[in-house]
NUDRENLUM-906207 format. One record per atom (N, C-alpha, C): x, y, z; residue in one letter. Coordinates in steps of 0.2 Angstrom, whole numbers, plus 5000, padded with zeros to 4 digits. Atoms other than C-alpha are relative to their C-alpha. Layout:
N
XYZA;...
This chain:
485
500449945000X;500050005000X;500450065000X;499749945001X;500650174995X;499750055005X;500349964996X;500450325006X;499450044998X;500649975002X;499150404995X;499449965000X;500650054999X;498150244996X;499850005007X;500250004992X;498250245015X;499650065001X;500449944998X;497650425015X;499350004997X;500750015003X;496150375004X;499649965004X;500450054996X;495550255017X;499650055004X;500449964995X;494050335026X;500149985007X;499950024992X;494250345045X;499449955001X;500550054999X;493350195051X;499650025006X;500449984994X;491850245062X;499849935004X;500250064996X;491550125076X;499850025007X;500249994993X;490750105093X;500649995004X;499450014996X;492150135105X;499850035007X;500149984993X;492250155124X;500250075001X;499749944998X;492650315133X;499850064996X;500349945004X;491450425123X;499950065005X;500149954995X;491150515139X;500449995006X;499650014995X;492150555154X;500750004999X;499250005001X;494050555157X;500249925001X;499750064999X;495050395155X;500650015005X;499449994995X;496150375170X;500349935001X;499850075001X;497250225166X;500749995004X;499350024997X;498850135173X;500249944997X;499650065003X;500050015165X;500249955006X;499950054995X;500249855175X;500149934997X;499950075002X;501049685173X;499849955004X;500250054996X;500749515179X;500349995007X;499750014993X;502049515193X;499750045005X;500349964994X;501149645203X;499449965003X;500650044998X;499549535204X;500349945004X;499750064997X;500649385208X;500350025007X;499649984994X;501649475222X;499550035005X;500449964995X;500249585230X;499249975000X;500750025000X;498549495225X;499650054995X;500549965005X;497249555212X;499650055004X;500549964996X;496049625225X;500450065003X;499649944997X;497449725234X;500250054995X;499849965005X;498149795218X;499450054998X;500649965002X;496449855212X;499850045005X;500249954994X;496049925229X;500550065000X;499549955000X;497650025228X;499850054994X;500149965006X;497250085211X;499450055001X;500649964998X;495450145216X;500150055005X;499949964995X;495950215232X;500550064999X;499449955000X;497550305228X;499950044994X;499949965006X;497350365210X;499350004996X;500750005003X;495450335205X;500149974993X;499950045006X;495950215191X;499349984997X;500650035003X;494550175179X;500149954994X;499850045005X;495550085166X;500749965001X;499450044999X;496849945167X;500349994993X;499750025005X;498149925154X;500549945002X;499750064998X;498749745156X;500649984995X;499450025004X;500549705149X;499949934999X;500150075002X;500149545140X;500549974996X;499550035005X;501449525127X;500750055000X;499449965001X;503249585129X;500649955003X;499450034998X;505049515131X;500450055004X;499649944997X;505649685139X;499850015007X;500249984993X;505749745156X;499750075001X;500349935000X;505049915152X;499350005002X;500750014998X;503249855155X;499849945004X;500250064996X;503349685163X;500649995005X;499550014994X;504349615178X;500050055005X;500049964994X;504749695194X;500550064998X;499649945001X;505849855196X;500649974996X;499450025004X;507349855184X;500649995005X;499550014995X;508849785194X;500550065000X;499649944999X;509949925201X;499750065002X;500449944998X;508550045203X;499749995007X;500350014994X;507750075220X;499449965000X;500650044999X;506349955225X;499550055002X;500549964997X;504650035227X;499849985007X;500350014994X;503650035243X;499449955000X;500550055001X;502549895238X;500249944996X;499850065004X;502649715231X;500649975004X;499450044997X;504149595235X;500650054999X;499449965000X;505649685240X;500649964997X;499550035003X;506749595228X;500050014992X;500049995008X;507249595209X;499949934997X;500150075004X;506649455197X;500650004995X;499450005004X;508349425190X;500049944995X;500150055005X;507749275180X;499450024995X;500549985005X;506449375170X;500149984993X;500050035007X;505949295154X;499650044995X;500449965004X;504449385147X;499649954995X;500450035005X;503249335133X;499350015000X;500749995000X;501349305132X;499849985006X;500350024993X;500549315149X;499349985000X;500750035000X;498849255143X;500149934997X;500050075003X;498349085137X;500150004992X;499950005007X;498949045119X;499549954997X;500450045004X;497648975107X;500249994993X;499650015007X;498648905092X;499650014994X;500450005007X;497148905080X;499950064997X;500049945003X;497249085078X;500650034997X;499349985003X;499049095072X;500149954994X;500050035006X;499249045054X;500750024996X;499449995005X;500949035044X;500450065004X;499649954996X;501949135058X;500749995000X;499350015000X;503649055056X;500249985007X;499850024993X;503649025075X;499449975003X;500650034996X;502548915086X;499850055005X;500249954995X;501449025096X;500149985007X;500050034993X;501548905111X;500750025003X;499349994998X;503448945111X;500050075003X;500049944997X;502949125116X;499750015007X;500350004993X;502049085132X;500550025005X;499649984995X;502849175146X;500149955006X;500050054995X;503549055159X;500150025007X;499849974994X;503849175173X;499549985006X;500550014995X;502249135183X;499649944999X;500350065001X;501848955179X;499550014994X;500650005005X;500148935170X;499550065001X;500549944999X;499449105176X;499850034993X;500349965006X;498349185163X;499850075003X;500149944998X;498449365167X;499350034999X;500749975002X;496849415158X;499549975004X;500550044997X;495849275165X;499950025008X;499949994993X;496449315183X;499750075002X;500149934999X;496149505182X;499350034998X;500649975004X;494649535170X;499450005005X;500650004997X;493249475181X;500050045006X;500049964995X;493849565196X;499950084998X;500049935003X;494049725186X;499350024998X;500749995001X;492249705180X;499650025006X;500449984994X;491549705197X;500150075003X;499949934998X;492349875200X;499950054994X;500249965006X;491749935183X;500650034997X;499449985003X;493549955177X;500049974993X;499950035007X;493849945158X;500749975000X;499450045000X;495249825153X;500250004993X;499650005007X;496449855138X;500649965001X;499450045000X;497749735134X;500550034996X;499549965003X;499349805129X;500749964999X;499450045003X;500849735119X;500550044997X;499549965003X;502449795113X;500549964996X;499650035006X;503649765099X;500849985003X;499350024997X;505149685110X;500049935001X;499950075001X;505749515107X;500649975003X;499450044998X;507049385113X;500349974994X;499650035006X;508449315102X;499949935000X;500050075000X;508149135108X;499449974999X;500650035002X;506449105102X;500149964994X;499950045006X;506448955090X;499750034994X;500249985006X;506249015072X;500050084999X;500149925000X;506349205076X;500550034994X;499549975005X;507849225064X;499650024993X;500349995006X;506649215049X;499550065000X;500449945000X;505649365055X;500450065000X;499549954999X;507149475057X;500150054994X;499749955005X;507649635048X;500749974997X;499350015003X;509149625036X;500350075000X;499749935000X;510349765038X;500450024993X;499749975006X;511349865025X;500549954997X;499550045002X;512649735024X;499849925000X;500350075001X;511549575023X;500049965007X;500050044994X;511649535042X;499350015003X;500749994997X;510149495052X;500050055006X;500049954995X;509649635064X;499649975006X;500450024994X;508849635081X;499350015000X;500749985001X;507149705075X;499749954995X;500450045005X;505749605066X;499850054995X;500249965006X;505349665049X;499250014999X;500749985000X;503649755047X;499749974993X;500350035006X;503449685029X;500149934999X;499950075000X;503949505033X;499349975002X;500650034999X;502349405031X;499949965007X;500050044994X;502749285046X;499950055006X;500149964994X;502949435058X;499350034999X;500649975001X;501349515051X;499449955002X;500550054998X;500349355053X;500049985007X;500050014992X;500949335071X;499650055003X;500449944996X;500349505076X;499349994999X;500750015001X;498649475068X;499749945004X;500250064996X;498549305076X;500050025007X;500049984993X;498949385093X;499450045002X;500649964999X;497649515092X;499349964999X;500650045001X;496349395085X;499949955007X;500050044994X;496749275100X;499750045006X;500249964994X;496549415113X;499350024999X;500749975001X;494949485105X;499549955000X;500550064999X;494049315103X;500049975006X;500050044994X;494649235119X;499850045006X;500149974994X;494249375131X;499550064998X;500549945001X;492849515133X;500350065002X;499649944998X;494049655133X;499750064997X;500349945002X;493749835130X;500550034995X;499649975005X;495249865119X;500749975000X;499350025001X;497049835113X;500450064998X;499549955001X;498549945113X;500749974998X;499450035002X;500149905104X;500550064999X;499549955000X;501849995105X;500649984996X;499450025004X;503349995093X;500450065001X;499549954999X;504750105099X;500650004995X;499550015006X;505650105082X;499950064995X;500049955006X;506050215067X;500449974995X;499750035006X;506750185050X;500750015000X;499250005001X;508550175043X;500350075001X;499749934999X;508850365042X;500050025007X;500049984993X;508350405060X;500549965004X;499650044996X;509350265066X;500850014998X;499349985002X;510950305055X;500250065003X;499949944997X;510850475062X;500050005008X;500150004993X;510650415080X;499550055003X;500549954998X;509150525081X;499549975005X;500450034995X;508450445097X;500450015007X;499749994993X;508850455116X;500349935002X;499750064997X;509950325125X;500549974997X;499550045003X;511550235123X;500550044996X;499549975004X;513050265112X;499750014993X;500349995007X;512850325094X;500049934996X;500150065003X;512250195082X;500549984995X;499650025006X;513150095069X;499650014994X;500449985005X;512550175053X;499949944994X;500150065005X;512750005043X;499649955003X;500550044997X;511649915055X;499350035000X;500749975001X;510049995049X;499649964995X;500450045005X;508649915040X;499350034999X;499850075002X;507749845033X;500149994992X;499850025007X;508449775016X;499949934999X;500150075001X;507749605016X;499649994993X;500350015007X;506949525000X;499350025001X;500749984999X;505149565007X;500050074998X;500049925001X;505549755008X;500250014993X;499849985007X;506449754991X;499549984995X;500550025005X;505049654982X;499450055001X;500549954999X;503749774990X;500250074996X;499849945003X;504749924984X;500050004993X;500050015007X;505049864967X;499250004997X;500750005003X;503149824965X;499750075000X;500349934999X;502650004971X;500350044995X;499749965005X;503950074959X;500150075002X;499949934998X;504150234969X;500750025000X;499349985000X;506050234969X;500449944998X;499650055003X;507550144963X;500449965006X;499850034994X;508050014976X;500850005000X;499350005000X;509850014970X;500350075003X;499949934997X;509850204974X;500050005007X;500150004993X;509250164991X;500649975004X;499450034997X;510650044995X;500750054999X;499449965001X;511950154987X;500050075005X;500049944995X;511350314997X;500249985007X;499850014993X;511450225013X;500749985001X;499350024999X;513150155010X;500450075000X;499649944999X;513750335007X;499850045006X;500149974994X;512850395022X;500449965006X;499650044995X;513750255032X;500750035000X;499449975000X;515350325026X;500150075003X;500149934997X;514850505031X;500050005007X;500150004993X;514350455048X;500649975003X;499350034997X;515950355051X;500550055000X;499549955000X;516950505046X;499850055006X;500249954995X;515950615058X;500249975007X;499850044994X;516250485072X;500850015001X;499250005000X;518150495068X;500250075001X;499849934999X;518050685071X;500150044994X;499949965006X;518150745053X;499550054999X;500549955002X;517350905048X;500150024993X;499949995007X;516950925030X;500150084999X;499849935002X;517451085021X;499350055001X;500749965000X;515551145020X;499649985007X;500450024994X;515151075037X;499649945000X;500450065000X;514150925042X;499350014997X;500749995002X;512350995039X;500050014993X;500049995007X;512751055022X;500249944996X;499850065004X;513650895017X;499449955000X;500550055000X;512150795023X;499450024996X;500549985005X;510950905013X;500249984993X;499750025007X;512050874998X;499949934999X;500250085001X;511850685001X;499349994999X;500750005001X;510050705002X;499750024993X;500149985006X;509950794986X;500249954994X;499750055005X;511050664977X;499649945001X;500450064999X;510050524985X;499450015003X;500749994997X;508250574988X;499749935003X;500350074997X;507950384991X;500149995007X;499950004992X;508650415009X;499450015003X;500749984996X;507050505014X;499549964997X;500650045002X;505950395003X;500049945003X;500050064996X;506550245012X;499850005007X;500249994993X;506250315029X;499250014999X;500750005000X;504450355023X;499749934998X;500250075001X;504350185016X;499949965006X;500050034994X;504750115033X;499450025004X;500549974996X;503450225042X;499349984997X;500650025003X;502150185029X;499849935002X;500150074998X;502449995033X;499750005007X;500350004993X;502150035051X;499350025000X;500749985000X;500550125048X;499549944996X;500450065003X;499949975037X;499949955005X;500050054994X;500349865052X;499450025004X;500549974996X;499249975062X;499349994997X;500650015003X;497849965050X;499849935000X;500250075000X;497949775048X;499849985007X;500250014993X;497849765067X;499350025002X;500649974999X;496449885068X;499449964997X;500550045004X;495449795055X;499849935003X;500150074997X;495649625063X;499650015006X;500449994994X;495049685080X;499350024999X;500649985001X;493649775073X;499549954997X;500450055004X;493049635062X;499749955005X;500250054995X;492849525078X;499650045006X;500349974995X;492349655091X;500050084998X;500049935003X;491849825083X;500050055006X;500149954995X;491549905100X;500750015004X;499450004996X;493349875106X;500450064997X;499649945002X;494550025106X;500749974998X;499450025003X;496150005096X;500450064999X;499549945000X;497650125098X;500749985001X;499350015000X;499450145099X;500450055005X;499549974996X;500850195111X;500550044995X;499549965004X;501850345103X;500650015004X;499350004996X;503650335108X;500250075002X;499849944997X;504450465118X;500550044995X;499649975005X;505650505103X;499650054997X;500449955003X;504150605097X;500150075003X;499949944996X;504650735110X;500750034998X;499349985001X;506450745104X;500250014993X;499849995007X;506750715086X;499550034995X;500549975005X;505950825073X;499949954994X;500150055005X;506250685060X;499549955002X;500550054998X;505250565070X;499350035001X;500649974999X;503950685074X;499650024993X;500349995006X;503650725056X;499649944997X;500350065003X;503150545053X;499449995005X;500650014995X;501850555068X;499450044998X;500649965002X;500450635058X;499449975003X;500550024996X;499050625070X;499449994995X;500650005004X;497750655056X;500049934996X;499950075003X;498450505046X;499849945005X;500150064995X;498450395062X;499350005002X;500750004998X;496650445065X;499649954996X;500450045005X;496150335050X;500149925002X;499950074998X;496750175059X;500150005008X;499949994992X;496550225078X;499450025003X;500549974996X;495250255091X;500350055005X;499749964995X;496550325103X;500850004999X;499350005000X;498350375104X;500250025007X;499749984994X;499350365120X;500750034998X;499449965002X;500650505117X;500450015006X;499550004995X;502150485128X;500250075002X;499849934997X;502450645139X;500349995006X;499650024994X;503650575152X;500450065003X;499749934998X;504050745161X;500749995003X;499450004996X;505350685173X;500549974996X;499550035004X;506250565162X;500250044994X;499949965006X;506150695148X;500750045000X;499449965000X;507650795154X;500649964999X;499550045001X;508850655155X;500049974993X;500050035007X;508250585138X;500150054995X;499849955005X;508350745129X;500750025000X;499249995000X;510150775135X;500349954997X;499750065003X;510550605129X;499950014992X;500149995007X;509750635112X;500450064997X;499649945003X;510650805110X;500749985000X;499350025000X;512350725114X;500149954994X;500050045005X;511950595101X;500050034993X;500049975006X;511450705087X;500550064999X;499549955001X;512750835090X;500749964998X;499450045002X;514050695087X;499849984993X;500250025007X;513150675070X;499850064996X;500149945005X;512250795058X;500050075003X;500049934997X;512150935071X;500750025003X;499349994998X;514050935073X;500350064999X;499749935001X;514251115067X;499850045006X;500249964994X;513351165083X;500349985007X;499850024993X;513851175101X;499449975003X;500550044998X;512751055111X;499450055003X;500549954998X;511751205119X;499650034994X;500349985006X;511451275102X;499549954997X;500450055003X;510751115096X;499449995004X;500650004996X;509551105111X;499650064999X;500449945001X;509051285108X;499649994994X;500350015006X;508651235090X;499449965001X;500650054999X;507551085096X;499550035004X;500549964996X;506651195109X;499650044996X;500449965004X;506151315096X;499649964995X;500350045005X;505651185083X;499449965004X;500550044997X;504651085096X;499650045005X;500449954996X;503951235105X;500049985008X;499950014993X;504651195122X;500450065003X;499749954996X;505251315136X;500349975006X;499750044994X;506351215147X;500750025002X;499349974998X;508051235156X;500649984995X;499550015004X;509751235149X;500349925000X;499850075001X;510751075144X;500349975007X;499750034994X;511751055160X;499549995006X;500550004994X;510151075171X;499549944999X;500650045001X;508850965163X;500149935002X;500050064997X;509550795168X;499850005007X;500149994993X;509350855186X;499350035002X;500649974999X;507750945184X;499449974997X;500550035004X;506750845171X;499750064996X;500449945003X;505450945161X;499450025004X;500649974996X;504051045168X;499349984998X;500750015002X;502251025168X;499750044994X;500249975006X;502151155155X;500149964993X;499950045005X;502951035143X;499449954999X;500550045001X;501550915146X;499450034997X;500549965003X;500251045143X;500150024993X;499949985007X;501051105127X;499949944995X;500150065004X;501150925120X;499349975000X;500750025000X;499350885125X;499650054995X;500349955005X;498751045116X;500249994993X;499850015007X;499751005101X;499749944997X;500350065003X;499150825099X;499250014999X;500749995001X;497350885102X;499850044994X;500149955006X;497451025089X;500149954994X;499950045006X;498150895077X;499449954998X;500550055001X;496750775080X;499350044999X;500649965000X;495450915079X;499649984994X;500450025005X;493950865068X;499949924999X;500050085000X;494250675071X;499749985006X;500250034993X;493550555084X;500549975004X;499450034996X;495250515090X;500150025007X;499949984993X;495550515108X;500850015002X;499349994998X;497150585115X;500149995007X;499850024993X;497850505131X;500750025001X;499349984998X;499350585139X;500349955004X;499650054996X;500650465145X;500450045005X;499749964994X;501250525162X;500549955003X;499550034997X;502850475170X;499949995007X;499950014993X;502850395187X;500649955002X;499450044998X;504550335193X;500349964995X;499650035006X;505250285176X;500750015002X;499350004997X;507050245181X;500450064996X;499549955003X;508350385178X;500749985004X;499350014998X;510250385182X;500050035008X;499949984994X;510750405200X;500250075001X;499849935000X;510850585205X;499650054996X;500449965005X;509650645191X;499350005003X;500649984997X;507950705193X;499549945001X;500450064998X;506750585202X;499250035001X;500749985000X;504850595202X;499850025008X;500249984993X;503950675217X;499250015000X;500749995000X;502150685222X;499750074997X;500249935003X;502050875218X;500150004992X;499950005007X;502850845201X;499549964996X;500550045003X;501650705197X;499350034999X;500649965000X;500150805202X;500050054995X;500049945005X;500650955192X;500049974993X;500050035007X;500950845176X;499349974998X;500750025001X;499250765178X;499550054999X;500549945000X;498350925181X;500150044993X;499949965006X;499251005166X;499749964994X;500350035006X;498750865154X;499250005000X;500750004999X;496950855160X;499750084999X;500249935001X;496851045161X;500150034993X;499949985007X;497451065143X;499549964995X;500650035003X;495950955138X;500149924998X;499950075002X;496750775136X;499349965002X;500650044999X;495350645135X;500149955005X;499950044995X;496250545148X;500850005001X;499350014999X;497950505156X;500249935002X;499850074999X;498950345157X;500650005004X;499550004996X;500050325171X;500549944999X;499550045003X;501650245165X;500750005004X;500150065005X;502750135163X;499749945003X;500350064997X;502250005175X;500050015008X;500149994993X;501549995193X;500549985004X;499550034996X;502949885199X;500650045001X;499549954999X;504150035198X;499850065003X;500249944998X;503050165205X;500050005008X;500149994993X;503050235223X;499350025001X;500749994999X;501350245231X;499950085001X;500149924999X;501650435236X;499950034994X;500149975007X;501850475218X;499449984996X;500750025002X;500350375213X;499550045003X;500549954996X;499350475226X;500050074997X;500049935003X;499950635218X;499650004994X;500550005006X;499050585202X;499350005003X;500750004997X;497550545213X;499750075002X;500249934997X;497550715221X;499850054994X;500249955006X;497550805204X;499349984997X;500750025003X;496050705198X;499550025005X;500549984996X;495150745214X;499950085000X;500149925000X;495550935213X;499750024994X;500349985006X;494950935195X;499249975000X;500750024999X;493250855201X;499949944996X;500150065004X;493550695191X;500049935004X;499950074997X;493650565205X;499349975001X;
């Protein structure tokens, strides 16, 4: 499907929950219910933060949304006071193999072994219903390397090596995702599904245009597998040979930057010159994001064909707050054609540390003509933020004003559609020792800012098993003061 074809798809009208009132949600994994008991956890949610919607982490191999606190971070004041050093991850619901066809991997192999035969959804859903809580199942695009058969679903990088990520155009991967959501939608009377993919295309990755870690290897970008090549040739939008050649030249350029070389005309001009010579660089980035939206649409249609009243939406990665390149791809009006809601990440406390990391990475690449503070000032202007300087933000985080601005921006972009905007609020997402930590006052201010700016709801994130109860209570106080309890 080409982008113009996607845009021609009418927004799908559907009965969706949350038509009235504010959605007050929290992300929570299986381990919290195992450690503390279902009733106790739900009691805390109701009493402390007035939660009306559970986002159950049902499929992930990552520690971001499942498992206990990340090892090395302070343990919260609830749950078992120990780390789960043997965390495995996977599918925390019962697997029904009949819904998975031609997936390349056996669905049974994805069943999470962490808690025996516990079915998270079956354990929590009836108790949530007694409390009139909505239940949305949430999955993320994070996999393990040791799943039998996983290699045939992987991306292929610029030099023909298998990558860490799964290819969006690989039919085995697509079939698995559709089987997963069909399984959930047919097997349980849920209120919705949210899926998250914290990824971007080859250009953003080659330029290290995201937060966290060392600069990327510009040759380990994808995807250049036969499925992507065949799809590109069939569409006839650009020359695949030009794509490969352009990315090889970009790899050379980035490696020179990492070696400290400065071109005669500077890095930014040299990069623009490369884009003009190889417009396929941008076209391939668009191709990747088009493929992601096609995946969204396929999931959306599958769920709606089974349960039209179920809400379907997406976790929009925090990179949306840092990278203009990534934000340019998050066209809310386009997304409204395959979404009932967007959870837009606005993690205020972690944002300072993450923005500082992003600035260091891109200043080592395409923004190398600038001093780091100048790069940050440019991004503040482009993103419409008013935050502190680069030395300060890891220690202060971002303000509640950032949350309000991001909420208003998303709502304005969704104007005229039926799309719900749910602000993702940071409660105790891990930061480095000595850097900004969440407080009850800061959490309260962020929740007030989001709801005061008009958000249709707030989603307390990343996971309950790393949250301190006082900070969760801060969210509850904001909800009470706004008259929403």
